[in-house]
Biotite code that builds the C-alpha atoms (Angstrom):
import biotite.structure as struc

atoms = struc.array([
    struc.Atom([-0.002, 0.001, -0.001], chain_id="A", res_id=1, res_name="MET", atom_name="CA", element="C"),
    struc.Atom([1.455, 3.387, -0.940], chain_id="A", res_id=2, res_name="ALA", atom_name="CA", element="C"),
    struc.Atom([2.068, 5.871, 1.817], chain_id="A", res_id=3, res_name="SER", atom_name="CA", element="C"),
    struc.Atom([-0.537, 8.577, 2.183], chain_id="A", res_id=4, res_name="SER", atom_name="CA", element="C"),
    struc.Atom([0.789, 10.256, 5.335], chain_id="A", res_id=5, res_name="THR", atom_name="CA", element="C"),
    struc.Atom([1.929, 13.257, 3.300], chain_id="A", res_id=6, res_name="SER", atom_name="CA", element="C"),
    struc.Atom([-1.699, 14.050, 2.404], chain_id="A", res_id=7, res_name="THR", atom_name="CA", element="C"),
    struc.Atom([-2.840, 14.711, 5.985], chain_id="A", res_id=8, res_name="PHE", atom_name="CA", element="C"),
    struc.Atom([-3.614, 18.283, 6.976], chain_id="A", res_id=9, res_name="LEU", atom_name="CA", element="C"),
    struc.Atom([-1.055, 19.784, 9.344], chain_id="A", res_id=10, res_name="PRO", atom_name="CA", element="C"),
    struc.Atom([-2.066, 19.993, 13.002], chain_id="A", res_id=11, res_name="THR", atom_name="CA", element="C"),
    struc.Atom([-1.867, 23.561, 14.269], chain_id="A", res_id=12, res_name="ILE", atom_name="CA", element="C"),
    struc.Atom([-2.575, 24.335, 17.902], chain_id="A", res_id=13, res_name="TYR", atom_name="CA", element="C"),
    struc.Atom([-2.252, 27.013, 20.561], chain_id="A", res_id=14, res_name="SER", atom_name="CA", element="C"),
    struc.Atom([-1.248, 26.782, 24.217], chain_id="A", res_id=15, res_name="VAL", atom_name="CA", element="C"),
    struc.Atom([-2.078, 29.488, 26.766], chain_id="A", res_id=16, res_name="THR", atom_name="CA", element="C"),
    struc.Atom([-0.129, 30.382, 29.889], chain_id="A", res_id=17, res_name="LYS", atom_name="CA", element="C"),
    struc.Atom([-0.409, 32.768, 32.870], chain_id="A", res_id=18, res_name="ASN", atom_name="CA", element="C"),
    struc.Atom([2.239, 35.202, 34.076], chain_id="A", res_id=19, res_name="SER", atom_name="CA", element="C"),
    struc.Atom([3.046, 35.518, 37.794], chain_id="A", res_id=20, res_name="PRO", atom_name="CA", element="C"),
    struc.Atom([0.853, 38.655, 37.800], chain_id="A", res_id=21, res_name="SER", atom_name="CA", element="C"),
    struc.Atom([-2.082, 36.644, 36.389], chain_id="A", res_id=22, res_name="GLY", atom_name="CA", element="C"),
    struc.Atom([-2.084, 37.988, 32.816], chain_id="A", res_id=23, res_name="THR", atom_name="CA", element="C"),
    struc.Atom([-2.871, 35.385, 30.189], chain_id="A", res_id=24, res_name="SER", atom_name="CA", element="C"),
    struc.Atom([-0.925, 35.003, 26.974], chain_id="A", res_id=25, res_name="SER", atom_name="CA", element="C"),
    struc.Atom([-0.064, 32.456, 24.319], chain_id="A", res_id=26, res_name="PHE", atom_name="CA", element="C"),
    struc.Atom([3.001, 30.239, 24.630], chain_id="A", res_id=27, res_name="GLU", atom_name="CA", element="C"),
    struc.Atom([5.143, 29.998, 21.497], chain_id="A", res_id=28, res_name="ASP", atom_name="CA", element="C"),
    struc.Atom([4.772, 26.426, 20.239], chain_id="A", res_id=29, res_name="VAL", atom_name="CA", element="C"),
    struc.Atom([6.212, 24.713, 17.212], chain_id="A", res_id=30, res_name="ALA", atom_name="CA", element="C"),
    struc.Atom([4.128, 22.471, 14.968], chain_id="A", res_id=31, res_name="SER", atom_name="CA", element="C"),
    struc.Atom([3.767, 19.166, 16.776], chain_id="A", res_id=32, res_name="PRO", atom_name="CA", element="C"),
    struc.Atom([5.733, 16.185, 15.498], chain_id="A", res_id=33, res_name="PRO", atom_name="CA", element="C"),
    struc.Atom([3.935, 13.492, 13.545], chain_id="A", res_id=34, res_name="ALA", atom_name="CA", element="C"),
    struc.Atom([5.112, 9.904, 13.392], chain_id="A", res_id=35, res_name="GLN", atom_name="CA", element="C"),
    struc.Atom([3.996, 7.296, 10.858], chain_id="A", res_id=36, res_name="PRO", atom_name="CA", element="C"),
    struc.Atom([2.156, 4.213, 12.127], chain_id="A", res_id=37, res_name="ILE", atom_name="CA", element="C"),
    struc.Atom([2.376, 1.722, 9.328], chain_id="A", res_id=38, res_name="GLY", atom_name="CA", element="C"),
    struc.Atom([2.116, 2.740, 5.698], chain_id="A", res_id=39, res_name="PRO", atom_name="CA", element="C"),
    struc.Atom([-1.100, 4.827, 5.820], chain_id="A", res_id=40, res_name="THR", atom_name="CA", element="C"),
    struc.Atom([-1.526, 6.286, 9.325], chain_id="A", res_id=41, res_name="SER", atom_name="CA", element="C"),
    struc.Atom([0.198, 8.770, 11.587], chain_id="A", res_id=42, res_name="GLN", atom_name="CA", element="C"),
    struc.Atom([-0.020, 10.013, 15.178], chain_id="A", res_id=43, res_name="VAL", atom_name="CA", element="C"),
    struc.Atom([0.630, 13.657, 16.051], chain_id="A", res_id=44, res_name="THR", atom_name="CA", element="C"),
    struc.Atom([1.537, 14.616, 19.598], chain_id="A", res_id=45, res_name="TYR", atom_name="CA", element="C"),
    struc.Atom([-0.452, 17.574, 20.938], chain_id="A", res_id=46, res_name="ILE", atom_name="CA", element="C"),
    struc.Atom([0.116, 17.882, 24.712], chain_id="A", res_id=47, res_name="TYR", atom_name="CA", element="C"),
    struc.Atom([0.938, 15.894, 27.836], chain_id="A", res_id=48, res_name="SER", atom_name="CA", element="C"),
    struc.Atom([1.104, 16.541, 31.567], chain_id="A", res_id=49, res_name="ALA", atom_name="CA", element="C"),
    struc.Atom([2.702, 14.544, 34.377], chain_id="A", res_id=50, res_name="PRO", atom_name="CA", element="C"),
    struc.Atom([0.776, 13.162, 37.372], chain_id="A", res_id=51, res_name="PRO", atom_name="CA", element="C"),
    struc.Atom([-0.100, 15.814, 39.965], chain_id="A", res_id=52, res_name="SER", atom_name="CA", element="C"),
    struc.Atom([0.901, 18.738, 37.767], chain_id="A", res_id=53, res_name="PHE", atom_name="CA", element="C"),
    struc.Atom([0.551, 22.400, 38.791], chain_id="A", res_id=54, res_name="SER", atom_name="CA", element="C"),
    struc.Atom([-0.576, 24.981, 36.260], chain_id="A", res_id=55, res_name="ILE", atom_name="CA", element="C"),
    struc.Atom([0.470, 27.748, 38.655], chain_id="A", res_id=56, res_name="ALA", atom_name="CA", element="C"),
    struc.Atom([4.013, 26.357, 38.677], chain_id="A", res_id=57, res_name="GLU", atom_name="CA", element="C"),
    struc.Atom([3.952, 25.476, 34.969], chain_id="A", res_id=58, res_name="ASN", atom_name="CA", element="C"),
    struc.Atom([4.970, 21.841, 35.630], chain_id="A", res_id=59, res_name="THR", atom_name="CA", element="C"),
    struc.Atom([2.627, 20.727, 32.836], chain_id="A", res_id=60, res_name="ASP", atom_name="CA", element="C"),
    struc.Atom([4.092, 23.234, 30.399], chain_id="A", res_id=61, res_name="LEU", atom_name="CA", element="C"),
    struc.Atom([7.687, 22.237, 31.265], chain_id="A", res_id=62, res_name="LYS", atom_name="CA", element="C"),
    struc.Atom([6.743, 18.565, 30.816], chain_id="A", res_id=63, res_name="HIS", atom_name="CA", element="C"),
    struc.Atom([5.100, 19.351, 27.453], chain_id="A", res_id=64, res_name="HIS", atom_name="CA", element="C"),
    struc.Atom([8.130, 21.297, 26.193], chain_id="A", res_id=65, res_name="GLN", atom_name="CA", element="C"),
    struc.Atom([10.386, 18.251, 26.584], chain_id="A", res_id=66, res_name="THR", atom_name="CA", element="C"),
    struc.Atom([8.068, 15.888, 24.713], chain_id="A", res_id=67, res_name="ALA", atom_name="CA", element="C"),
    struc.Atom([8.579, 16.943, 21.050], chain_id="A", res_id=68, res_name="PRO", atom_name="CA", element="C"),
    struc.Atom([12.257, 16.023, 21.251], chain_id="A", res_id=69, res_name="ALA", atom_name="CA", element="C"),
    struc.Atom([11.463, 12.535, 22.532], chain_id="A", res_id=70, res_name="GLU", atom_name="CA", element="C"),
    struc.Atom([10.471, 9.478, 20.527], chain_id="A", res_id=71, res_name="ALA", atom_name="CA", element="C"),
    struc.Atom([8.169, 7.709, 20.395], chain_id="A", res_id=72, res_name="PRO", atom_name="CA", element="C"),
    struc.Atom([5.361, 10.237, 20.677], chain_id="A", res_id=73, res_name="VAL", atom_name="CA", element="C"),
    struc.Atom([3.874, 10.409, 24.185], chain_id="A", res_id=74, res_name="ARG", atom_name="CA", element="C"),
    struc.Atom([0.490, 8.956, 23.465], chain_id="A", res_id=75, res_name="SER", atom_name="CA", element="C"),
    struc.Atom([-0.057, 6.494, 26.323], chain_id="A", res_id=76, res_name="PHE", atom_name="CA", element="C"),
    struc.Atom([0.562, 8.242, 29.663], chain_id="A", res_id=77, res_name="PRO", atom_name="CA", element="C"),
    struc.Atom([1.605, 6.720, 32.986], chain_id="A", res_id=78, res_name="PRO", atom_name="CA", element="C"),
    struc.Atom([-0.813, 6.484, 35.957], chain_id="A", res_id=79, res_name="ALA", atom_name="CA", element="C"),
    struc.Atom([-2.366, 9.865, 36.727], chain_id="A", res_id=80, res_name="GLY", atom_name="CA", element="C"),
    struc.Atom([-0.803, 11.656, 33.779], chain_id="A", res_id=81, res_name="ALA", atom_name="CA", element="C"),
    struc.Atom([-2.485, 12.727, 30.570], chain_id="A", res_id=82, res_name="LEU", atom_name="CA", element="C"),
    struc.Atom([-1.632, 12.913, 26.895], chain_id="A", res_id=83, res_name="ALA", atom_name="CA", element="C"),
    struc.Atom([-3.468, 14.191, 23.836], chain_id="A", res_id=84, res_name="SER", atom_name="CA", element="C"),
    struc.Atom([-2.891, 13.220, 20.228], chain_id="A", res_id=85, res_name="VAL", atom_name="CA", element="C"),
    struc.Atom([-4.340, 13.504, 16.753], chain_id="A", res_id=86, res_name="MET", atom_name="CA", element="C"),
    struc.Atom([-4.541, 10.224, 14.831], chain_id="A", res_id=87, res_name="LEU", atom_name="CA", element="C"),
    struc.Atom([-4.904, 10.203, 11.040], chain_id="A", res_id=88, res_name="ASP", atom_name="CA", element="C"),
    struc.Atom([-5.914, 7.216, 8.986], chain_id="A", res_id=89, res_name="PHE", atom_name="CA", element="C"),
    struc.Atom([-5.331, 7.255, 5.248], chain_id="A", res_id=90, res_name="GLY", atom_name="CA", element="C"),
    struc.Atom([-7.749, 5.692, 2.774], chain_id="A", res_id=91, res_name="PRO", atom_name="CA", element="C"),
    struc.Atom([-7.895, 1.892, 3.085], chain_id="A", res_id=92, res_name="ASN", atom_name="CA", element="C"),
    struc.Atom([-8.324, 0.628, -0.526], chain_id="A", res_id=93, res_name="PRO", atom_name="CA", element="C"),
    struc.Atom([-7.596, -3.006, 0.375], chain_id="A", res_id=94, res_name="THR", atom_name="CA", element="C"),
    struc.Atom([-9.669, -3.130, 3.591], chain_id="A", res_id=95, res_name="GLY", atom_name="CA", element="C"),
    struc.Atom([-6.703, -3.787, 5.900], chain_id="A", res_id=96, res_name="GLU", atom_name="CA", element="C"),
    struc.Atom([-7.885, -4.545, 9.441], chain_id="A", res_id=97, res_name="PRO", atom_name="CA", element="C"),
    struc.Atom([-6.739, -2.543, 12.453], chain_id="A", res_id=98, res_name="GLY", atom_name="CA", element="C"),
    struc.Atom([-4.574, -4.202, 15.060], chain_id="A", res_id=99, res_name="PHE", atom_name="CA", element="C"),
    struc.Atom([-6.011, -5.388, 18.403], chain_id="A", res_id=100, res_name="MET", atom_name="CA", element="C"),
    struc.Atom([-4.403, -3.615, 21.356], chain_id="A", res_id=101, res_name="HIS", atom_name="CA", element="C"),
    struc.Atom([-5.062, -2.274, 24.850], chain_id="A", res_id=102, res_name="ARG", atom_name="CA", element="C"),
    struc.Atom([-3.621, 0.487, 27.008], chain_id="A", res_id=103, res_name="THR", atom_name="CA", element="C"),
    struc.Atom([-4.236, 1.105, 30.707], chain_id="A", res_id=104, res_name="LYS", atom_name="CA", element="C"),
    struc.Atom([-5.859, 4.446, 29.963], chain_id="A", res_id=105, res_name="THR", atom_name="CA", element="C"),
    struc.Atom([-9.199, 6.179, 30.046], chain_id="A", res_id=106, res_name="LEU", atom_name="CA", element="C"),
    struc.Atom([-9.551, 7.679, 26.578], chain_id="A", res_id=107, res_name="ASP", atom_name="CA", element="C"),
    struc.Atom([-11.919, 10.393, 25.337], chain_id="A", res_id=108, res_name="HIS", atom_name="CA", element="C"),
    struc.Atom([-11.973, 10.142, 21.560], chain_id="A", res_id=109, res_name="ILE", atom_name="CA", element="C"),
    struc.Atom([-13.720, 12.488, 19.140], chain_id="A", res_id=110, res_name="VAL", atom_name="CA", element="C"),
    struc.Atom([-13.889, 11.589, 15.462], chain_id="A", res_id=111, res_name="VAL", atom_name="CA", element="C"),
    struc.Atom([-13.246, 14.852, 13.587], chain_id="A", res_id=112, res_name="LEU", atom_name="CA", element="C"),
    struc.Atom([-13.273, 13.704, 9.989], chain_id="A", res_id=113, res_name="GLU", atom_name="CA", element="C"),
    struc.Atom([-14.494, 10.631, 8.107], chain_id="A", res_id=114, res_name="GLY", atom_name="CA", element="C"),
    struc.Atom([-15.711, 7.441, 9.733], chain_id="A", res_id=115, res_name="GLU", atom_name="CA", element="C"),
    struc.Atom([-13.843, 4.805, 11.728], chain_id="A", res_id=116, res_name="LEU", atom_name="CA", element="C"),
    struc.Atom([-14.729, 1.260, 12.617], chain_id="A", res_id=117, res_name="GLU", atom_name="CA", element="C"),
    struc.Atom([-14.106, 0.405, 16.290], chain_id="A", res_id=118, res_name="LEU", atom_name="CA", element="C"),
    struc.Atom([-13.908, -3.336, 16.992], chain_id="A", res_id=119, res_name="THR", atom_name="CA", element="C"),
    struc.Atom([-13.763, -4.832, 20.488], chain_id="A", res_id=120, res_name="LEU", atom_name="CA", element="C"),
    struc.Atom([-12.229, -8.228, 21.224], chain_id="A", res_id=121, res_name="ASP", atom_name="CA", element="C"),
    struc.Atom([-15.661, -9.556, 22.204], chain_id="A", res_id=122, res_name="GLY", atom_name="CA", element="C"),
    struc.Atom([-16.644, -9.238, 18.541], chain_id="A", res_id=123, res_name="GLY", atom_name="CA", element="C"),
    struc.Atom([-18.746, -6.088, 18.718], chain_id="A", res_id=124, res_name="GLU", atom_name="CA", element="C"),
    struc.Atom([-18.146, -3.459, 16.069], chain_id="A", res_id=125, res_name="THR", atom_name="CA", element="C"),
    struc.Atom([-19.370, 0.105, 15.855], chain_id="A", res_id=126, res_name="ARG", atom_name="CA", element="C"),
    struc.Atom([-19.052, 2.677, 13.060], chain_id="A", res_id=127, res_name="LEU", atom_name="CA", element="C"),
    struc.Atom([-18.042, 5.990, 14.649], chain_id="A", res_id=128, res_name="VAL", atom_name="CA", element="C"),
    struc.Atom([-18.767, 9.054, 12.508], chain_id="A", res_id=129, res_name="LYS", atom_name="CA", element="C"),
    struc.Atom([-17.457, 12.624, 12.495], chain_id="A", res_id=130, res_name="ALA", atom_name="CA", element="C"),
    struc.Atom([-18.783, 14.465, 15.531], chain_id="A", res_id=131, res_name="GLY", atom_name="CA", element="C"),
    struc.Atom([-19.280, 11.323, 17.595], chain_id="A", res_id=132, res_name="GLU", atom_name="CA", element="C"),
    struc.Atom([-17.450, 10.552, 20.845], chain_id="A", res_id=133, res_name="VAL", atom_name="CA", element="C"),
    struc.Atom([-16.147, 7.304, 22.350], chain_id="A", res_id=134, res_name="VAL", atom_name="CA", element="C"),
    struc.Atom([-15.117, 6.929, 26.005], chain_id="A", res_id=135, res_name="VAL", atom_name="CA", element="C"),
    struc.Atom([-12.766, 3.947, 25.910], chain_id="A", res_id=136, res_name="GLN", atom_name="CA", element="C"),
    struc.Atom([-11.898, 2.336, 29.248], chain_id="A", res_id=137, res_name="ARG", atom_name="CA", element="C"),
    struc.Atom([-8.744, 0.213, 28.933], chain_id="A", res_id=138, res_name="ALA", atom_name="CA", element="C"),
    struc.Atom([-10.449, -2.235, 26.571], chain_id="A", res_id=139, res_name="CYS", atom_name="CA", element="C"),
    struc.Atom([-9.029, -4.495, 23.865], chain_id="A", res_id=140, res_name="TRP", atom_name="CA", element="C"),
    struc.Atom([-9.884, -2.782, 20.594], chain_id="A", res_id=141, res_name="HIS", atom_name="CA", element="C"),
    struc.Atom([-8.846, -1.954, 17.056], chain_id="A", res_id=142, res_name="SER", atom_name="CA", element="C"),
    struc.Atom([-9.514, 1.026, 14.798], chain_id="A", res_id=143, res_name="TRP", atom_name="CA", element="C"),
    struc.Atom([-9.961, 0.741, 11.069], chain_id="A", res_id=144, res_name="LYS", atom_name="CA", element="C"),
    struc.Atom([-10.766, 3.246, 8.338], chain_id="A", res_id=145, res_name="ASN", atom_name="CA", element="C"),
    struc.Atom([-13.456, 1.459, 6.276], chain_id="A", res_id=146, res_name="PRO", atom_name="CA", element="C"),
    struc.Atom([-13.248, 3.946, 3.403], chain_id="A", res_id=147, res_name="SER", atom_name="CA", element="C"),
    struc.Atom([-11.311, 2.983, 0.309], chain_id="A", res_id=148, res_name="LYS", atom_name="CA", element="C"),
    struc.Atom([-11.046, 6.609, -0.859], chain_id="A", res_id=149, res_name="THR", atom_name="CA", element="C"),
    struc.Atom([-11.274, 9.005, 2.112], chain_id="A", res_id=150, res_name="LYS", atom_name="CA", element="C"),
    struc.Atom([-9.084, 9.585, 5.162], chain_id="A", res_id=151, res_name="GLY", atom_name="CA", element="C"),
    struc.Atom([-10.298, 9.831, 8.742], chain_id="A", res_id=152, res_name="ALA", atom_name="CA", element="C"),
    struc.Atom([-9.050, 11.704, 11.800], chain_id="A", res_id=153, res_name="ARG", atom_name="CA", element="C"),
    struc.Atom([-9.674, 11.555, 15.509], chain_id="A", res_id=154, res_name="PHE", atom_name="CA", element="C"),
    struc.Atom([-8.493, 13.555, 18.529], chain_id="A", res_id=155, res_name="PHE", atom_name="CA", element="C"),
    struc.Atom([-7.941, 11.734, 21.812], chain_id="A", res_id=156, res_name="ALA", atom_name="CA", element="C"),
    struc.Atom([-7.161, 12.714, 25.383], chain_id="A", res_id=157, res_name="VAL", atom_name="CA", element="C"),
    struc.Atom([-5.880, 9.800, 27.466], chain_id="A", res_id=158, res_name="SER", atom_name="CA", element="C"),
    struc.Atom([-5.492, 9.625, 31.262], chain_id="A", res_id=159, res_name="VAL", atom_name="CA", element="C"),
    struc.Atom([-3.288, 6.874, 32.736], chain_id="A", res_id=160, res_name="GLY", atom_name="CA", element="C"),
    struc.Atom([-5.119, 4.395, 35.000], chain_id="A", res_id=161, res_name="ASP", atom_name="CA", element="C"),
    struc.Atom([-3.574, 2.801, 38.097], chain_id="A", res_id=162, res_name="ASP", atom_name="CA", element="C"),
    struc.Atom([-0.572, 0.742, 37.023], chain_id="A", res_id=163, res_name="GLY", atom_name="CA", element="C"),
    struc.Atom([-0.188, 2.421, 33.625], chain_id="A", res_id=164, res_name="ALA", atom_name="CA", element="C"),
    struc.Atom([3.347, 3.062, 32.406], chain_id="A", res_id=165, res_name="VAL", atom_name="CA", element="C"),
    struc.Atom([4.544, 5.608, 29.853], chain_id="A", res_id=166, res_name="GLU", atom_name="CA", element="C"),
    struc.Atom([4.048, 4.165, 26.369], chain_id="A", res_id=167, res_name="GLY", atom_name="CA", element="C"),
    struc.Atom([2.468, 0.968, 27.721], chain_id="A", res_id=168, res_name="GLY", atom_name="CA", element="C"),
    struc.Atom([0.492, -0.915, 25.106], chain_id="A", res_id=169, res_name="MET", atom_name="CA", element="C"),
    struc.Atom([-0.365, -4.630, 24.892], chain_id="A", res_id=170, res_name="GLU", atom_name="CA", element="C"),
    struc.Atom([-1.143, -6.311, 21.570], chain_id="A", res_id=171, res_name="THR", atom_name="CA", element="C"),
    struc.Atom([-2.874, -9.542, 20.572], chain_id="A", res_id=172, res_name="LYS", atom_name="CA", element="C"),
])
């Protein structure tokens, strides 16, 4: 399958901050790094925060600023921490299945573009369309773009459950 990661729209985002006097402003941020996942998908890091962070002390912002230089992308946070990512799926002309995996995270997923097929290891499948939300609770699952011609995109915020480790993912 030919790579289609170059056809994804860039992810542009803004981060706000507060000065010691309480004035709000925008933090200068570079475009987030994207990493390919297989031949037709990519994950783009947006933001992450450590467990027990303090906005007043900017511990979340300092944590976030170190992430773009690290690989792999921080998408599966440790216990009590959070991470947010954009996940792009290219067209799937041959109907390739997603891969079954699980993370010890509570995920809030919003499909922004296209449609995605969410399959659980118990055999249930649901078509999730643009504008729909999935709250995923550390379950075995796979995501697949069922379209042969159109891409799909979702945004996810993940919070690490008890026992979660940075980058922890199990596969079947």
